[in-house]
Backbone bond lengths (Angstrom), bond angles and torsions (degrees), N, CA, C in turn:
res aa  C-N    CA-C-N  psi(-1)  N-CA   C-N-CA  omega(-1)  CA-C   N-CA-C  phi
1 M - - - 1.466 - - 1.524 111.27 -
2 L 1.346 115.72 -40.25 1.470 119.78 -180.00 1.524 110.78 -66.03
3 T 1.337 116.19 -38.69 1.465 119.54 178.41 1.523 110.93 -63.94
4 F 1.326 115.03 -43.74 1.468 119.98 178.33 1.523 110.42 -61.19
5 A 1.343 117.01 -45.91 1.469 120.82 -179.75 1.525 110.91 -63.61
6 A 1.331 117.36 -39.22 1.461 120.15 179.18 1.532 111.17 -63.87
7 R 1.331 116.78 -41.38 1.469 119.93 177.81 1.526 110.58 -61.81
8 R 1.319 115.91 -43.02 1.464 119.04 -178.81 1.524 111.39 -67.96
9 V 1.331 117.10 -33.64 1.470 120.11 177.29 1.525 109.95 -63.64
10 L 1.326 116.66 -44.45 1.466 120.30 179.85 1.529 110.83 -63.17
11 V 1.320 116.91 -43.01 1.462 120.48 178.52 1.529 110.21 -62.89
12 S 1.328 116.89 -42.67 1.465 120.60 -178.87 1.524 110.91 -65.40
13 L 1.329 116.89 -41.33 1.463 119.34 178.12 1.523 110.78 -63.00
14 G 1.340 116.70 -39.59 1.458 119.43 176.15 1.519 112.53 -62.56
15 L 1.325 116.53 -39.88 1.468 120.22 178.36 1.525 111.33 -67.09
16 V 1.325 116.80 -38.72 1.475 120.28 177.91 1.522 110.02 -62.02
17 W 1.334 116.53 -44.87 1.471 119.25 177.54 1.522 111.21 -61.77
18 L 1.332 117.25 -41.82 1.459 120.78 179.50 1.528 111.07 -63.81
19 V 1.324 117.08 -42.79 1.461 120.52 179.14 1.518 110.71 -63.25
20 A 1.329 116.44 -44.90 1.456 119.75 179.11 1.529 111.39 -60.79
21 S 1.321 116.24 -38.73 1.469 120.05 179.10 1.522 111.23 -67.17
22 L 1.327 116.92 -40.77 1.464 120.45 179.75 1.530 110.67 -66.44
23 V 1.328 116.70 -40.15 1.463 119.77 177.79 1.522 110.24 -62.79
24 F 1.324 116.66 -39.57 1.462 119.85 177.54 1.534 111.27 -62.08
25 L 1.332 116.56 -39.50 1.460 120.22 -177.67 1.528 112.65 -73.85
26 M 1.321 117.36 -14.60 1.461 120.32 -178.00 1.525 111.69 -55.77
27 I 1.317 116.16 -45.42 1.461 119.51 -175.48 1.523 111.36 -68.06
28 H 1.336 116.69 -25.00 1.461 120.18 -178.93 1.523 112.33 -89.29
29 L 1.331 116.54 -11.31 1.453 120.57 178.10 1.524 112.32 -89.83
30 I 1.320 117.24 -8.71 1.456 120.83 178.29 1.529 109.04 -70.15
31 P 1.333 118.31 126.89 1.473 119.70 177.82 1.536 110.42 -62.15
32 G 1.324 115.68 136.25 1.452 119.69 179.59 1.516 112.00 87.65
33 D 1.316 115.95 -166.76 1.459 123.56 -177.98 1.529 108.80 -86.34
34 P 1.339 119.26 115.48 1.460 120.36 -179.91 1.523 113.22 -57.14
35 A 1.325 117.15 -40.90 1.461 120.18 -179.48 1.520 111.09 -63.41
36 E 1.328 116.99 -40.07 1.461 120.43 178.97 1.521 111.17 -67.62
37 L 1.341 117.11 -38.53 1.457 120.01 177.42 1.521 111.79 -65.70
38 L 1.320 116.96 -37.90 1.457 120.41 179.98 1.512 112.39 -65.72
39 L 1.317 116.37 -32.27 1.466 120.07 -176.35 1.517 112.77 -93.63
40 S 1.322 117.71 -7.80 1.466 120.37 -178.49 1.530 109.88 -69.84
41 Q 1.326 116.35 133.38 1.463 122.36 179.13 1.522 109.09 -132.62
42 G 1.339 115.93 119.11 1.460 119.88 176.65 1.510 113.50 62.49
43 G 1.328 117.50 27.74 1.450 120.51 178.39 1.511 114.37 79.96
44 I 1.330 117.99 2.54 1.464 122.37 179.71 1.522 109.11 -87.51
45 A 1.344 115.86 129.82 1.461 120.31 -179.65 1.517 110.30 -66.13
46 P 1.338 118.80 132.45 1.464 121.31 -179.66 1.523 112.26 -73.33
47 D 1.308 115.27 166.94 1.453 121.38 178.15 1.531 109.83 -67.83
48 P 1.334 118.74 130.42 1.472 120.50 -178.67 1.531 113.06 -56.32
49 A 1.341 116.65 -36.00 1.464 118.88 179.01 1.528 111.38 -64.22
50 S 1.340 116.81 -38.36 1.467 120.41 178.21 1.524 110.78 -67.48
51 V 1.334 115.83 -38.45 1.458 119.88 177.89 1.525 110.60 -62.32
52 Q 1.327 115.66 -44.23 1.458 119.63 -179.28 1.528 111.28 -65.15
53 E 1.328 115.80 -39.04 1.472 119.93 178.86 1.527 111.07 -63.75
54 L 1.348 115.76 -42.27 1.458 119.26 -179.96 1.527 110.85 -67.87
55 R 1.325 117.54 -37.53 1.452 120.39 177.28 1.519 110.96 -60.65
56 E 1.312 115.82 -38.76 1.464 119.44 178.24 1.524 111.38 -69.02
57 R 1.348 116.85 -38.83 1.458 120.58 179.46 1.519 111.33 -65.41
58 L 1.328 116.32 -38.66 1.467 120.82 179.35 1.514 113.14 -83.42
59 G 1.310 117.45 -7.04 1.460 120.78 -179.43 1.503 113.78 74.12
60 L 1.345 117.35 22.87 1.460 120.54 -176.91 1.520 112.85 -74.80
61 N 1.327 116.92 -12.55 1.464 119.22 178.88 1.527 112.11 -83.43
62 E 1.333 116.00 -10.75 1.458 120.15 179.74 1.524 110.24 -80.76
63 P 1.350 117.85 158.73 1.470 120.16 174.28 1.539 110.13 -59.08
64 L 1.323 115.74 151.08 1.460 120.82 -174.60 1.525 111.63 -57.74
65 F 1.325 117.86 -42.66 1.454 120.23 -178.52 1.520 111.23 -65.31
66 S 1.347 117.04 -38.97 1.463 120.58 177.61 1.518 111.00 -64.45
67 Q 1.331 116.36 -39.66 1.464 119.93 176.41 1.525 110.44 -61.94
68 Y 1.329 116.14 -40.60 1.466 120.48 -178.55 1.519 110.99 -64.59
69 I 1.328 117.15 -44.68 1.460 121.16 -179.91 1.539 110.13 -63.40
70 T 1.337 116.00 -42.87 1.465 119.91 178.81 1.523 111.20 -62.61
71 Y 1.330 115.44 -42.65 1.461 120.46 -179.06 1.525 111.07 -64.24
72 M 1.337 118.23 -47.92 1.451 121.79 -177.60 1.525 111.46 -67.07
73 S 1.319 117.32 -39.19 1.472 119.35 177.88 1.514 111.17 -65.63
74 G 1.328 116.33 -35.47 1.466 119.50 176.13 1.524 111.51 -65.13
75 L 1.335 116.69 -40.20 1.460 119.94 178.62 1.518 111.31 -63.91
76 L 1.324 116.76 -38.46 1.465 119.70 178.81 1.521 111.14 -63.19
77 R 1.322 116.96 -26.97 1.480 121.04 177.65 1.525 111.17 -90.92
78 G 1.341 117.19 -0.57 1.456 119.45 -177.05 1.506 113.20 78.45
79 D 1.329 117.07 22.76 1.464 121.97 -178.08 1.530 109.12 -103.70
80 F 1.335 116.64 113.47 1.462 121.81 178.76 1.527 111.84 -100.64
81 G 1.327 117.51 7.72 1.458 120.84 -177.45 1.522 111.47 90.02
82 V 1.327 115.20 -166.58 1.465 121.10 -178.33 1.523 109.59 -123.04
83 S 1.313 114.62 156.69 1.462 120.85 179.13 1.520 110.66 -69.54
84 L 1.326 115.96 142.11 1.459 119.93 176.09 1.529 111.48 -74.77
85 Q 1.328 117.22 -15.69 1.453 120.15 -176.22 1.524 112.70 -83.93
86 D 1.341 115.84 -46.16 1.469 118.78 -173.95 1.518 113.76 -133.99
87 E 1.344 117.68 10.92 1.457 122.57 179.00 1.525 112.71 63.14
88 H 1.328 117.10 17.11 1.463 120.50 -179.20 1.521 109.02 -80.85
89 P 1.360 118.60 138.46 1.471 119.96 178.06 1.520 112.08 -58.80
90 I 1.321 116.41 127.89 1.465 121.12 -176.78 1.523 110.61 -66.97
91 A 1.327 117.40 -36.95 1.469 120.58 -178.41 1.528 111.30 -60.25
92 E 1.315 117.18 -37.21 1.466 120.15 -179.96 1.524 111.15 -66.41
93 E 1.331 116.84 -42.14 1.466 120.25 -179.79 1.530 111.22 -67.32
94 I 1.333 116.34 -39.40 1.462 119.86 177.52 1.524 110.60 -66.17
95 A 1.338 116.55 -42.43 1.461 120.19 179.19 1.524 111.71 -62.97
96 L 1.332 117.13 -29.14 1.463 120.84 178.71 1.521 111.85 -76.15
97 R 1.334 117.03 -40.48 1.454 121.16 -172.34 1.527 113.93 -92.51
98 L 1.320 117.80 -29.04 1.463 120.55 -175.87 1.532 112.70 -60.04
99 P 1.335 119.89 -45.50 1.480 118.27 179.15 1.524 113.08 -58.38
100 R 1.323 118.18 -31.27 1.462 120.71 179.38 1.522 111.13 -67.37
101 T 1.340 116.25 -42.88 1.468 119.27 177.32 1.515 111.09 -68.44
102 L 1.331 117.87 -40.73 1.467 120.86 177.80 1.527 110.99 -61.66
103 E 1.321 115.67 -40.50 1.464 119.76 178.61 1.526 110.71 -63.83
104 L 1.321 116.51 -42.65 1.458 120.84 -179.68 1.526 111.22 -64.75
105 V 1.327 116.62 -47.08 1.460 120.95 -179.44 1.526 110.76 -67.34
106 G 1.337 116.38 -40.96 1.458 119.79 179.33 1.520 112.31 -63.54
107 A 1.330 116.76 -42.68 1.465 120.13 178.12 1.524 110.76 -63.46
108 A 1.330 116.34 -40.80 1.463 119.76 177.91 1.530 111.07 -63.60
109 G 1.323 116.91 -38.71 1.458 120.51 178.57 1.521 112.39 -64.48
110 V 1.337 116.34 -42.80 1.462 120.12 179.55 1.537 110.42 -64.12
111 I 1.322 116.85 -45.03 1.469 120.64 179.97 1.526 110.90 -61.61
112 S 1.330 116.64 -42.70 1.469 119.74 -178.97 1.527 111.30 -65.08
113 L 1.329 117.56 -37.44 1.464 120.62 178.70 1.525 111.38 -70.56
114 V 1.337 116.13 -41.09 1.461 120.60 -178.25 1.527 111.21 -59.97
115 F 1.326 116.71 -37.65 1.454 120.16 -178.95 1.533 112.73 -95.15
116 G 1.321 117.48 -37.92 1.450 120.38 -173.95 1.520 114.24 -69.34
117 I 1.335 117.14 -41.89 1.465 120.24 -176.13 1.532 112.17 -67.60
118 P 1.336 119.46 -55.57 1.477 117.32 -178.90 1.523 114.05 -62.81
119 F 1.321 117.72 -39.00 1.454 119.30 178.42 1.523 111.47 -68.11
120 G 1.336 116.79 -34.04 1.458 119.49 175.55 1.509 112.34 -64.72
121 V 1.341 116.85 -40.80 1.466 121.15 177.46 1.531 110.08 -65.14
122 M 1.330 116.63 -44.72 1.466 120.58 179.26 1.523 111.71 -58.88
123 A 1.328 116.11 -44.89 1.464 119.84 -178.68 1.526 111.10 -65.29
124 A 1.336 117.22 -39.56 1.464 120.40 -179.25 1.525 111.31 -67.43
125 L 1.329 116.97 -39.67 1.459 120.11 -179.29 1.519 112.12 -70.19
126 R 1.329 116.15 -20.66 1.472 120.98 178.16 1.525 110.13 -119.92
127 A 1.320 115.77 41.89 1.466 121.43 -176.99 1.520 111.05 -55.83
128 G 1.346 115.87 130.07 1.442 121.63 179.27 1.509 114.61 88.01
129 S 1.335 117.15 -7.36 1.464 120.95 -179.16 1.525 110.09 -80.98
130 P 1.337 118.36 167.57 1.473 120.57 175.77 1.525 112.41 -57.69
131 L 1.343 116.75 -36.37 1.463 119.89 178.43 1.520 110.62 -63.13
132 D 1.319 116.61 -45.11 1.460 120.86 178.64 1.525 111.19 -60.95
133 R 1.321 117.13 -45.36 1.463 119.91 -179.54 1.528 111.18 -65.07
134 A 1.324 116.65 -39.10 1.465 120.01 -179.64 1.523 110.94 -65.84
135 L 1.333 116.58 -46.86 1.463 120.18 -179.76 1.529 111.14 -64.79
136 S 1.316 117.58 -40.11 1.468 121.10 179.20 1.523 111.17 -65.92
137 T 1.323 116.69 -36.58 1.467 119.84 177.31 1.517 111.59 -66.16
138 I 1.328 115.57 -43.91 1.469 119.85 178.15 1.530 110.45 -61.44
139 A 1.345 116.81 -42.35 1.464 120.45 179.05 1.522 111.00 -63.64
140 G 1.329 116.92 -39.96 1.460 119.87 177.91 1.514 112.22 -63.12
141 L 1.324 116.28 -41.03 1.474 119.97 177.18 1.526 111.05 -64.70
142 A 1.328 116.48 -41.62 1.462 120.50 -179.45 1.527 111.73 -62.85
143 L 1.337 116.57 -35.30 1.457 120.42 178.91 1.523 112.54 -74.05
144 S 1.314 117.02 -27.36 1.462 120.38 -175.00 1.528 113.64 -86.71
145 I 1.325 117.75 -14.02 1.465 120.85 -177.82 1.524 109.00 -93.06
146 P 1.333 119.40 123.40 1.472 121.55 178.49 1.527 111.30 -60.05
147 V 1.321 115.00 150.16 1.462 120.22 -174.68 1.520 111.76 -64.09
148 F 1.338 117.60 -34.50 1.464 118.28 -178.98 1.528 111.24 -70.52
149 V 1.343 116.69 -28.19 1.467 119.94 175.61 1.523 110.12 -68.54
150 V 1.337 116.27 -43.59 1.466 120.44 178.01 1.525 110.13 -59.86
151 G 1.334 116.26 -45.58 1.464 119.53 -179.39 1.513 112.80 -64.89
152 T 1.317 117.22 -42.56 1.463 120.77 -179.22 1.525 111.40 -65.04
153 V 1.339 116.58 -45.13 1.467 120.64 178.93 1.519 110.47 -63.45
154 A 1.324 117.31 -41.06 1.460 120.94 179.39 1.530 110.83 -61.77
155 L 1.334 116.14 -40.44 1.467 119.23 178.14 1.524 111.25 -66.16
156 L 1.325 116.50 -44.04 1.461 120.04 -178.13 1.533 111.66 -63.60
157 V 1.334 115.75 -44.04 1.469 119.73 -174.40 1.525 111.48 -81.32
158 L 1.346 116.57 -54.52 1.458 120.50 -171.95 1.530 113.09 -79.36
159 A 1.334 116.54 -33.41 1.461 119.09 -176.15 1.534 112.65 -93.42
160 Q 1.329 116.68 -49.05 1.459 119.05 -174.31 1.521 113.61 -86.60
161 E 1.334 116.94 -42.21 1.459 119.42 -176.85 1.530 112.38 -82.78
162 L 1.325 117.23 -54.83 1.459 121.04 -175.93 1.527 113.86 -87.12
163 K 1.335 116.65 -18.65 1.470 121.53 179.55 1.528 112.65 60.19
164 W 1.334 116.79 31.47 1.460 120.20 -179.41 1.529 112.18 -80.44
165 V 1.320 116.40 -33.46 1.462 121.15 -175.99 1.525 109.21 -133.30
166 S 1.310 115.47 168.29 1.457 121.01 176.01 1.516 110.02 -77.12
167 A 1.329 115.88 157.38 1.461 120.98 -175.77 1.523 112.52 -77.71
168 G 1.292 119.27 -4.06 1.452 121.45 179.83 1.510 111.15 135.62
169 G 1.320 115.47 178.33 1.446 121.00 -178.52 1.517 110.46 123.47
170 Y 1.317 115.51 -171.50 1.462 120.40 -177.77 1.520 109.42 -148.86
171 V 1.315 115.55 135.22 1.459 123.54 173.79 1.520 107.92 -133.13
172 P 1.320 120.06 127.49 1.466 120.96 179.92 1.523 111.75 -56.86
173 F 1.314 116.00 143.97 1.461 121.21 -178.81 1.522 111.32 -61.08
174 A 1.335 116.45 -39.12 1.464 119.82 -178.20 1.526 111.84 -64.56
175 R 1.317 117.29 -29.26 1.465 120.06 -178.55 1.518 111.82 -78.74
176 D 1.344 117.09 -44.64 1.454 121.44 -177.78 1.529 108.69 -152.70
177 P 1.355 118.61 91.15 1.471 120.86 -176.30 1.527 113.41 -58.10
178 G 1.314 117.97 -44.08 1.461 120.21 -178.88 1.508 112.69 -63.31
179 R 1.314 116.49 -44.57 1.456 121.45 178.30 1.523 110.76 -63.93
180 H 1.324 116.21 -40.57 1.473 120.53 -179.86 1.522 110.43 -60.70
181 I 1.331 116.94 -47.00 1.462 120.70 -178.05 1.528 110.67 -65.39
182 S 1.336 116.86 -40.01 1.468 119.22 -179.89 1.521 111.86 -64.30
183 L 1.343 117.09 -35.34 1.462 120.75 178.21 1.529 111.28 -76.13
184 L 1.331 117.18 -25.62 1.465 121.41 -179.68 1.525 112.14 -77.40
185 L 1.325 117.38 -34.41 1.460 120.89 -172.14 1.524 113.28 -61.87
186 M 1.327 117.17 -41.47 1.467 119.56 -177.08 1.522 112.44 -61.80
187 P 1.329 119.83 -55.77 1.472 118.56 178.94 1.519 112.68 -64.85
188 A 1.336 118.42 -34.64 1.462 120.64 179.25 1.523 110.64 -65.37
189 C 1.333 117.36 -43.11 1.464 120.58 178.30 1.524 111.15 -66.79
190 T 1.320 116.87 -33.72 1.460 120.24 177.65 1.526 111.03 -61.62
191 I 1.319 116.99 -44.83 1.461 121.18 176.84 1.521 111.24 -67.32
192 A 1.348 115.97 -38.16 1.459 121.16 -175.59 1.518 112.91 -69.12
193 V 1.323 118.88 -19.48 1.467 120.75 179.67 1.519 110.49 -58.75
194 G 1.326 117.36 -53.99 1.464 120.71 179.88 1.513 112.45 -71.58
195 L 1.343 117.38 -42.56 1.457 120.49 -178.78 1.519 111.22 -66.06
196 G 1.335 116.99 -39.36 1.453 119.99 178.05 1.509 112.18 -63.83
197 A 1.344 116.98 -35.94 1.462 120.25 176.94 1.526 111.24 -64.87
198 V 1.322 116.11 -39.04 1.465 119.89 177.43 1.525 110.29 -64.26
199 V 1.339 116.65 -46.19 1.462 120.93 178.51 1.528 110.61 -59.14
200 F 1.330 116.59 -43.10 1.464 121.00 179.38 1.533 111.10 -58.47
201 R 1.322 117.33 -49.80 1.462 120.66 -176.03 1.521 112.04 -66.44
202 V 1.338 116.11 -40.35 1.466 118.79 179.38 1.524 110.29 -68.02
203 M 1.327 116.69 -41.99 1.466 120.25 -179.82 1.515 110.57 -64.68
204 R 1.303 117.92 -41.80 1.459 121.09 179.12 1.531 110.89 -61.14
205 S 1.324 116.64 -48.62 1.463 120.48 -179.63 1.525 111.39 -63.90
206 S 1.322 116.43 -39.61 1.463 120.31 -178.28 1.524 111.21 -68.13
207 V 1.328 117.49 -41.14 1.463 120.70 178.72 1.528 110.29 -64.07
208 L 1.326 117.09 -42.74 1.453 120.18 178.21 1.522 111.30 -60.07
209 E 1.329 116.69 -38.55 1.462 120.67 179.52 1.520 111.12 -68.98
210 V 1.338 117.62 -41.64 1.464 121.22 -178.52 1.528 110.87 -68.32
211 L 1.323 117.38 -35.17 1.470 121.05 179.78 1.521 112.54 -60.05
212 E 1.332 116.66 -23.01 1.463 120.53 -179.02 1.522 113.29 -90.45
213 R 1.329 117.77 -1.51 1.464 119.87 -177.85 1.532 110.62 -75.40
214 E 1.329 114.44 156.99 1.465 120.37 -174.11 1.524 112.49 -65.41
215 H 1.340 117.72 -40.01 1.464 118.56 -176.36 1.519 111.35 -66.78
216 V 1.344 117.84 -29.70 1.458 120.63 176.39 1.523 110.19 -71.49
217 R 1.330 116.27 -43.27 1.469 119.76 178.57 1.538 110.32 -64.59
218 A 1.318 116.57 -36.30 1.466 119.68 178.51 1.524 110.87 -65.31
219 A 1.342 116.35 -40.59 1.470 119.92 178.16 1.514 110.71 -64.91
220 Q 1.320 116.85 -37.61 1.463 120.05 177.28 1.524 110.86 -65.70
221 A 1.325 116.78 -40.00 1.465 120.86 179.78 1.524 111.73 -66.26
222 R 1.333 117.60 -30.67 1.467 120.86 178.61 1.515 112.07 -77.79
223 G 1.326 117.74 -5.35 1.451 120.85 179.05 1.514 114.59 84.52
224 V 1.327 116.74 19.38 1.467 120.09 177.54 1.524 109.71 -64.79
225 S 1.303 116.23 142.31 1.466 121.35 -178.61 1.525 110.73 -57.42
226 P 1.352 118.25 136.00 1.475 120.22 178.24 1.513 113.14 -55.49
227 A 1.333 117.09 -37.59 1.462 119.99 179.56 1.526 111.19 -63.13
228 V 1.341 116.47 -40.27 1.467 120.50 178.57 1.516 110.37 -67.79
229 I 1.323 117.70 -40.06 1.468 121.20 179.02 1.523 110.34 -61.86
230 I 1.314 116.11 -45.61 1.469 119.74 -179.49 1.511 110.99 -63.87
231 R 1.332 116.09 -43.88 1.466 119.74 -175.34 1.526 112.18 -71.97
232 R 1.339 117.19 -45.07 1.465 119.89 -172.15 1.525 114.01 -90.76
233 H 1.315 116.94 -34.04 1.461 119.82 -171.20 1.523 114.51 -108.00
234 V 1.324 116.97 -30.79 1.459 119.31 -172.58 1.530 112.11 -95.42
235 V 1.327 116.32 -58.98 1.464 119.83 -173.57 1.519 111.53 -61.37
236 R 1.305 117.88 -44.39 1.471 120.84 -178.37 1.524 111.12 -59.93
237 N 1.341 116.82 -46.83 1.465 120.31 -178.98 1.518 112.28 -71.69
238 A 1.333 117.16 -25.68 1.457 120.39 -179.11 1.527 112.80 -81.86
239 M 1.315 117.66 -8.75 1.462 120.92 -174.58 1.528 113.32 -78.29
240 T 1.341 118.37 -20.99 1.462 120.21 -175.09 1.527 112.89 -58.49
241 P 1.341 120.52 -51.55 1.476 118.71 177.50 1.518 113.06 -65.17
242 V 1.330 117.56 -28.89 1.471 119.95 177.35 1.525 110.10 -65.75
243 V 1.322 116.22 -42.53 1.472 119.90 177.46 1.519 110.65 -60.14
244 T 1.335 116.14 -40.81 1.465 119.91 178.61 1.524 111.26 -61.18
245 V 1.310 116.57 -49.37 1.463 121.31 -176.61 1.523 110.72 -63.94
246 V 1.319 116.89 -46.83 1.466 120.28 -178.31 1.528 110.29 -64.22
247 G 1.330 116.90 -41.59 1.461 119.12 179.17 1.517 112.55 -61.21
248 L 1.344 116.73 -44.99 1.459 120.59 -179.92 1.531 111.32 -66.11
249 H 1.324 117.28 -42.21 1.456 120.27 -178.14 1.530 111.85 -69.82
250 L 1.326 117.41 -39.37 1.459 119.20 178.04 1.521 110.34 -65.04
251 G 1.337 116.68 -37.22 1.464 119.23 176.87 1.506 112.07 -62.33
252 S 1.333 116.91 -43.25 1.464 119.91 178.79 1.519 111.59 -68.97
253 L 1.325 117.08 -30.73 1.470 120.16 -179.40 1.525 112.53 -71.12
254 L 1.337 117.52 -21.60 1.461 119.82 -179.96 1.518 111.60 -57.29
255 G 1.311 116.37 -37.27 1.463 119.31 177.82 1.512 112.72 -111.60
256 G 1.329 117.22 7.16 1.450 120.04 -174.94 1.511 115.17 -116.53
257 T 1.323 116.64 19.40 1.471 120.29 179.58 1.527 111.49 -96.27
258 V 1.336 116.09 23.09 1.462 120.24 -175.02 1.521 111.29 -57.26
259 L 1.325 117.02 -51.65 1.462 120.66 -175.46 1.520 111.44 -64.82
260 V 1.323 116.80 -40.57 1.459 120.03 -179.43 1.525 110.30 -66.51
261 E 1.311 116.93 -45.03 1.459 119.25 179.44 1.532 110.80 -64.27
262 Y 1.320 116.33 -34.38 1.465 119.54 178.78 1.530 111.24 -70.06
263 V 1.342 116.32 -45.83 1.461 120.23 -177.36 1.523 110.88 -63.52
264 F 1.314 117.31 -40.49 1.455 120.86 -175.90 1.528 113.17 -99.89
265 N 1.332 116.52 8.30 1.463 121.12 177.62 1.533 111.15 54.03
266 W 1.313 115.47 45.23 1.462 122.10 179.49 1.537 108.71 -95.71
267 P 1.333 118.71 114.23 1.468 121.22 -172.15 1.515 113.60 -78.75
268 G 1.327 116.34 70.79 1.452 120.85 -178.89 1.519 113.57 -101.82
269 L 1.319 115.37 -163.29 1.467 121.55 -174.55 1.522 111.73 -74.55
270 S 1.320 117.79 -32.99 1.462 120.16 -177.78 1.526 111.36 -64.91
271 G 1.329 116.77 -42.60 1.462 119.61 176.72 1.515 111.90 -62.45
272 Y 1.314 115.70 -36.49 1.468 121.00 177.27 1.525 110.48 -64.18
273 L 1.335 116.58 -38.58 1.466 120.60 178.51 1.521 110.88 -64.88
274 V 1.323 117.49 -43.44 1.467 120.99 179.41 1.518 110.40 -61.19
275 R 1.317 116.15 -44.21 1.470 119.62 179.40 1.520 111.36 -62.49
276 S 1.313 116.55 -39.45 1.470 120.29 -179.06 1.515 111.47 -68.25
277 V 1.338 116.88 -39.02 1.468 120.46 178.51 1.524 110.13 -65.48
278 E 1.327 117.22 -44.09 1.459 120.68 179.90 1.526 111.32 -61.99
279 A 1.332 117.06 -35.71 1.458 121.19 -178.71 1.526 112.70 -87.41
280 R 1.332 116.76 -0.91 1.466 121.35 -177.08 1.525 111.79 56.09
281 D 1.308 115.35 36.41 1.468 120.60 178.25 1.529 107.59 -86.95
282 Y 1.322 115.71 85.70 1.453 120.54 -170.82 1.529 113.25 -63.01
283 P 1.330 120.03 -41.51 1.483 118.18 176.92 1.520 112.54 -57.53
284 E 1.329 117.36 -39.01 1.459 119.93 177.58 1.523 110.99 -64.45
285 V 1.325 116.61 -45.36 1.464 120.48 179.79 1.524 110.24 -60.28
286 M 1.314 117.47 -44.45 1.460 121.12 179.64 1.524 111.04 -61.24
287 G 1.324 116.93 -43.02 1.459 120.26 -179.93 1.515 112.51 -63.83
288 I 1.327 116.77 -43.54 1.465 120.66 -179.49 1.520 110.74 -66.78
289 V 1.330 117.25 -44.98 1.464 121.05 179.48 1.525 110.69 -60.91
290 L 1.314 116.50 -40.49 1.458 120.12 179.81 1.529 110.74 -64.81
291 V 1.320 117.24 -45.86 1.467 120.75 -178.35 1.523 110.80 -63.20
292 V 1.323 117.39 -44.92 1.463 120.54 179.73 1.527 110.63 -63.88
293 S 1.333 116.76 -40.67 1.463 120.18 -179.99 1.526 111.41 -65.08
294 V 1.325 116.68 -42.39 1.465 120.37 179.18 1.522 110.33 -65.42
295 L 1.310 117.14 -40.01 1.461 120.28 177.68 1.525 110.91 -63.02
296 F 1.329 116.34 -37.28 1.465 119.94 177.19 1.524 110.47 -62.97
297 V 1.336 116.81 -41.52 1.467 120.55 177.53 1.532 110.38 -63.43
298 L 1.321 116.40 -44.18 1.468 119.98 179.94 1.526 111.04 -64.85
299 L 1.316 116.64 -37.21 1.462 120.05 178.52 1.519 110.81 -64.47
300 N 1.325 116.88 -40.56 1.463 119.68 177.19 1.524 111.22 -66.79
301 F 1.316 117.02 -33.21 1.468 120.41 174.77 1.527 110.57 -62.23
302 C 1.333 116.18 -44.21 1.470 120.02 177.68 1.526 111.05 -63.91
303 V 1.326 117.16 -38.02 1.460 120.51 177.70 1.533 110.73 -63.10
304 D 1.320 117.14 -40.60 1.464 120.35 178.32 1.528 111.26 -62.41
305 L 1.331 116.48 -40.17 1.464 119.59 177.79 1.526 111.13 -65.47
306 L 1.325 116.48 -38.80 1.468 119.35 176.94 1.520 111.03 -64.30
307 Y 1.334 116.41 -36.91 1.464 119.92 174.56 1.534 110.44 -54.06
308 A 1.336 114.42 -48.61 1.459 119.51 -176.45 1.522 111.99 -64.39
309 V 1.339 116.87 -31.48 1.461 120.21 178.14 1.525 110.85 -74.54
310 I 1.337 116.28 -43.82 1.464 120.71 -177.77 1.522 111.56 -71.78
311 D 1.337 116.29 -44.22 1.466 120.93 -177.35 1.537 108.94 -127.12
312 P 1.325 118.47 99.38 1.471 121.19 -178.03 1.529 114.22 -57.48
313 R 1.330 117.72 -22.02 1.467 120.12 -179.92 1.526 111.69 -62.98
314 V 1.336 117.64 -24.48 1.455 120.98 -179.47 1.525 111.36 -64.71
315 R 1.334 116.43 -31.39 1.478 119.19 -177.20 1.522 111.82 -63.72
316 H 1.313 116.97 -26.76 1.472 120.88 -175.85 1.517 112.07 -105.10
317 G 1.378 115.40 9.18 1.454 118.71 -177.65 1.514 112.15 -78.27
């Protein structure tokens, strides 16, 4: 297990370095002068003196290799530079907003697993029954409805009409834990609707496939209790594709919760990215893209470790 984990750590570190290098090259792949593009407003050419000043601030006048060394050394110190809008350190803003997005995505992942896995097992064990058809229909509807529609309808019905929940916003957990959780549940459940449907369908298909394996049929022939077969032989083996799907979807959600954060006024990282793109604050965009990409790599590393725990054969693959 330690050898497997060490190999995955080395691969992940290599991917992090590659991502950081690609993010650095982004600014140099833009056609034309990046500083001039950043300062252009409404198609009007910026002042040459301002362009030169910005080039100096971004270090664009230095040789490419020197810029790369400066950039990588800054990342090792946790320095992402400063915002072009207000000179505020980008690392501080990311550190403030990233936990909020992670909390939102993590809560959505837990909710989707809590509902998707048991309902997927139930549907597979009763394949073709009215329960299976009903659950599959609900999952299909959940997948077909865009997330912003789910969020908007939830706000209209639960917040404005029934007055059961607040319409959105954010309160730090340390200030008011109950209020924080109540504001978190709505956007988390909105994300979990689609993700839970995916988990349900993958779990159902995986359980059906495992039920046909020889070791399961052998256990049934020996008279092993159905509950024991499901718990020890079916669910554990069926979890591998679910881990894959959840890991990939959670990684994409790290930078894809823009609409949900906007609808529920949740001040996370996605809203910060939209603001940075609109303001053409390229250092901010680079910092956010790098952080999200690194988190995606780390999430895949965690998924690989879960593979090894669920299926020991992966360690020797």
